[in-house]
N, C-alpha and C positions, 0 to 999 in steps of 0.2 A: 463727941466726934470719934468715929472709929479710927483705928490705926491706919487702915487702908485709905480712908478719906483724907486724913491728915497728910499722908505721903503724897497723894495726888495733888492736894492743894499746895503743898510746899513746892512741888515740882513746877507748878504753874507760876507761883509767886517768885520763884528763883529765876525764871526764864524771861528773856526779852525777845524771844524768837517766835512767840505765839505758836506753841506746839500743837500738833494734831493729837487725837486720842491715841493713835498708834505710837507716836513718839513718847507720849506720857506713859503708856503701857511699858514700853521698852526701858524707860528710866526707872519706873516703879519696880520692875522685875529685878533690877540690880539691888534695890533696897529691900525687897520682899520677894524672893524667888517663887513663892507659892501663890502670888496674886494672879487672878484670872482676868482675861481681857473683858469679860462680862462685868466683873467687879469694877473695873475702871470706867466703863461706859455708864453703869448705874450710878456710880458716885459722881461722875461728871454731870449727869442730869440733875442730881440732888444739889450739887454745888451751884449750878446755873439757876435752878429754881429758887434757891435761898438768897441769891444775889452775891454770893461769895466769889463767884467766877463769872466772867463774861464769855459768851459763845459768839464767835465771829463766823458767820456763814460766808463761804467762799464759793462762787460759781464754778462748777466743773472741777471741784477739788474738795478734799476733806475739810470739815469745819476745824477751826482753830480756837484756842482758849487763851484767856488773858486775865490779868488782875483788874479789878474794877476800881481801885482806890482813887486814882487821879483821872478825872473826866478827860477823855481824849477821843479822837476819831481815828479811822483806819484808812490807809491808802493800800489798795489791793490791785496787784497786777492781773489783768484779765487773761493773760496767757498762762503764766506759771503758778499763779495763786500766792506769790510771796506777799506777806502782810507787813506793813510798816506803821508805826504810830505817827500821828500828826496832831498837833494841837492848834486849834483855831481859837485864839483869844476873843472873848466878847461875844461868842455865839449865842449863849443863853438869852441875853437881853434882846438880841435881834429876833430870836424866835418868839419871845414874849410880845415884842412890838408887832410883829407880822401876824401873829395868831390871836393876840388879845387874851391869851391864856397863860397861866403859870405852869410852865413845862417842868415836870419833875424828873424826866429822864428822856434821853433820845439815843438812837444808834445811827451814826452816820458813816457810811462807807463811800469812799471816793475811788473810782476805778481809773487805772492808767495802764500803760505798757512800760515795764521796767527797762532799764538800759540793756540788761542781758538779753531780754527778748527782742528788743529793737535791733540788736546786732546779729540776730540769727538769720 
């Protein structure tokens, strides 16, 4: 693993805020001032493809990145794009029962309007 990729992966694994590529780039620059934004995007793609990082697509907002270790779902505000983790216990057995298939992976995003946006 390259030094740049390790820095990017470490930033994502240390964050609970689901950072965007731009936020990851800003944090990576503090650790490695010579890193280029293109390097961050290329390495994010490689980390997602290898399964070391999860990409969360957010409508009308930049994608966000997350650790894949603990299976969980995401709650996404339709207005501002804030992402929160949510865990739905027992979902895999329900998916197996409903589909009749052994599900190896899934991505579930639940959309809502956060309190901040409700109060605007």
